[in-house]
MARTORZA-592461 format. One line per field, with one value per residue: residue number from 1; residue in one letter; chain; x, y, z negated of N, C-alpha, C in turn. Coordinates in steps of 0.1 Angstrom, whole numbers. Layout:
REM residues N
resi <- c(NUM | ...) $
resn <- c(A | ...) $
chain <- c(A | ...) $
n.u <- c(X | ...) $
n.v <- c(Y | ...) $
n.w <- c(Z | ...) $
ca.u <- c(X | ...) $
ca.v <- c(Y | ...) $
ca.w <- c(Z | ...) $
c.u <- c(X | ...) $
c.v <- c(Y | ...) $
c.w <- c(Z | ...) $
This chain:
REM residues 60
resi <- c(1 | 2 | 3 | 4 | 5 | 6 | 7 | 8 | 9 | 10 | 11 | 12 | 13 | 14 | 15 | 16 | 17 | 18 | 19 | 20 | 21 | 22 | 23 | 24 | 25 | 26 | 27 | 28 | 29 | 30 | 31 | 32 | 33 | 34 | 35 | 36 | 37 | 38 | 39 | 40 | 41 | 42 | 43 | 44 | 45 | 46 | 47 | 48 | 49 | 50 | 51 | 52 | 53 | 54 | 55 | 56 | 57 | 58 | 59 | 60) $
resn <- c(M | L | S | I | E | Q | I | E | E | L | A | T | E | T | I | R | G | I | S | P | E | Y | R | A | E | L | V | K | E | T | R | K | R | Y | F | G | P | A | N | D | A | A | A | V | S | D | L | M | Q | D | I | A | A | E | R | R | Y | P | T | N) $
chain <- c(A | A | A | A | A | A | A | A | A | A | A | A | A | A | A | A | A | A | A | A | A | A | A | A | A | A | A | A | A | A | A | A | A | A | A | A | A | A | A | A | A | A | A | A | A | A | A | A | A | A | A | A | A | A | A | A | A | A | A | A) $
n.u <- c(843 | 832 | 801 | 779 | 763 | 784 | 805 | 797 | 790 | 812 | 827 | 817 | 818 | 835 | 821 | 800 | 817 | 815 | 800 | 766 | 759 | 779 | 783 | 776 | 787 | 810 | 811 | 804 | 827 | 849 | 841 | 848 | 875 | 886 | 901 | 906 | 906 | 869 | 868 | 881 | 880 | 900 | 911 | 894 | 882 | 908 | 912 | 888 | 894 | 915 | 903 | 887 | 903 | 916 | 901 | 889 | 864 | 842 | 840 | 817) $
n.v <- c(2104 | 2080 | 2067 | 2040 | 2037 | 2047 | 2027 | 2006 | 2013 | 2020 | 1993 | 1975 | 1948 | 1936 | 1932 | 1918 | 1894 | 1879 | 1859 | 1861 | 1865 | 1876 | 1900 | 1928 | 1927 | 1930 | 1957 | 1975 | 1970 | 1979 | 2005 | 2016 | 2015 | 2027 | 2058 | 2071 | 2088 | 2097 | 2090 | 2069 | 2043 | 2018 | 2019 | 2014 | 1987 | 1976 | 1973 | 1962 | 1935 | 1928 | 1925 | 1907 | 1889 | 1883 | 1879 | 1857 | 1857 | 1834 | 1829 | 1835) $
n.w <- c(-940 | -925 | -907 | -917 | -894 | -874 | -873 | -869 | -840 | -832 | -832 | -819 | -805 | -821 | -844 | -840 | -829 | -853 | -879 | -882 | -913 | -927 | -910 | -926 | -946 | -939 | -923 | -945 | -959 | -940 | -940 | -966 | -962 | -946 | -931 | -909 | -876 | -864 | -843 | -830 | -818 | -815 | -835 | -859 | -848 | -850 | -883 | -893 | -877 | -894 | -918 | -919 | -912 | -936 | -955 | -944 | -927 | -910 | -877 | -846) $
ca.u <- c(844 | 823 | 788 | 778 | 759 | 795 | 814 | 787 | 785 | 828 | 833 | 801 | 821 | 842 | 811 | 793 | 827 | 818 | 787 | 759 | 757 | 792 | 786 | 769 | 796 | 823 | 811 | 807 | 842 | 854 | 839 | 857 | 891 | 889 | 900 | 915 | 897 | 857 | 863 | 892 | 875 | 907 | 919 | 881 | 884 | 918 | 909 | 878 | 900 | 923 | 895 | 881 | 911 | 922 | 889 | 882 | 851 | 836 | 834 | 805) $
ca.v <- c(2089 | 2070 | 2063 | 2027 | 2037 | 2050 | 2020 | 1998 | 2018 | 2024 | 1987 | 1965 | 1938 | 1929 | 1930 | 1904 | 1879 | 1876 | 1854 | 1872 | 1868 | 1883 | 1915 | 1938 | 1929 | 1934 | 1969 | 1980 | 1966 | 1987 | 2021 | 2022 | 2013 | 2038 | 2073 | 2076 | 2099 | 2095 | 2082 | 2057 | 2028 | 2009 | 2018 | 2008 | 1974 | 1965 | 1973 | 1955 | 1925 | 1926 | 1923 | 1895 | 1875 | 1889 | 1870 | 1846 | 1851 | 1826 | 1837 | 1827) $
ca.w <- c(-941 | -913 | -918 | -911 | -877 | -869 | -873 | -862 | -828 | -823 | -832 | -816 | -801 | -831 | -852 | -828 | -833 | -871 | -884 | -888 | -928 | -933 | -908 | -932 | -958 | -933 | -919 | -958 | -963 | -932 | -947 | -978 | -960 | -931 | -935 | -899 | -869 | -861 | -825 | -827 | -820 | -817 | -850 | -864 | -846 | -858 | -894 | -893 | -879 | -906 | -931 | -914 | -912 | -953 | -960 | -938 | -927 | -901 | -864 | -840) $
c.u <- c(829 | 810 | 790 | 769 | 771 | 799 | 807 | 789 | 805 | 833 | 821 | 804 | 831 | 828 | 803 | 801 | 823 | 804 | 779 | 756 | 767 | 795 | 782 | 783 | 810 | 821 | 815 | 827 | 852 | 852 | 843 | 869 | 893 | 885 | 907 | 900 | 880 | 856 | 875 | 887 | 888 | 911 | 906 | 883 | 897 | 916 | 895 | 885 | 908 | 916 | 890 | 888 | 916 | 909 | 877 | 870 | 850 | 834 | 823 | 813) $
c.v <- c(2086 | 2067 | 2051 | 2024 | 2039 | 2038 | 2009 | 2001 | 2015 | 2004 | 1970 | 1950 | 1926 | 1925 | 1912 | 1889 | 1874 | 1868 | 1863 | 1873 | 1875 | 1897 | 1926 | 1941 | 1936 | 1949 | 1980 | 1981 | 1980 | 2003 | 2027 | 2021 | 2023 | 2048 | 2078 | 2092 | 2089 | 2087 | 2074 | 2045 | 2017 | 2005 | 2008 | 1998 | 1968 | 1963 | 1962 | 1936 | 1919 | 1920 | 1912 | 1885 | 1873 | 1875 | 1860 | 1846 | 1845 | 1834 | 1830 | 1818) $
c.w <- c(-929 | -914 | -912 | -895 | -870 | -866 | -869 | -840 | -821 | -822 | -827 | -811 | -810 | -842 | -852 | -830 | -848 | -873 | -886 | -899 | -931 | -921 | -918 | -943 | -951 | -928 | -932 | -963 | -954 | -938 | -956 | -975 | -952 | -931 | -922 | -890 | -864 | -848 | -821 | -830 | -822 | -832 | -861 | -863 | -852 | -874 | -900 | -892 | -887 | -917 | -930 | -915 | -929 | -960 | -955 | -935 | -913 | -888 | -854 | -826) $
């Protein structure tokens, strides 16, 4: 399982696109759902975008 710090590093731009009050929740949910390789930034970002869309998180 990736650490929160690894997720934040891999998907910095995706995280910045979400309103600040939802970022921590998005990272935690991504950590729960992601089981791919630790260096696949595209897969992490794709999952985050899917979660954000599913939960309708507001963007910046």
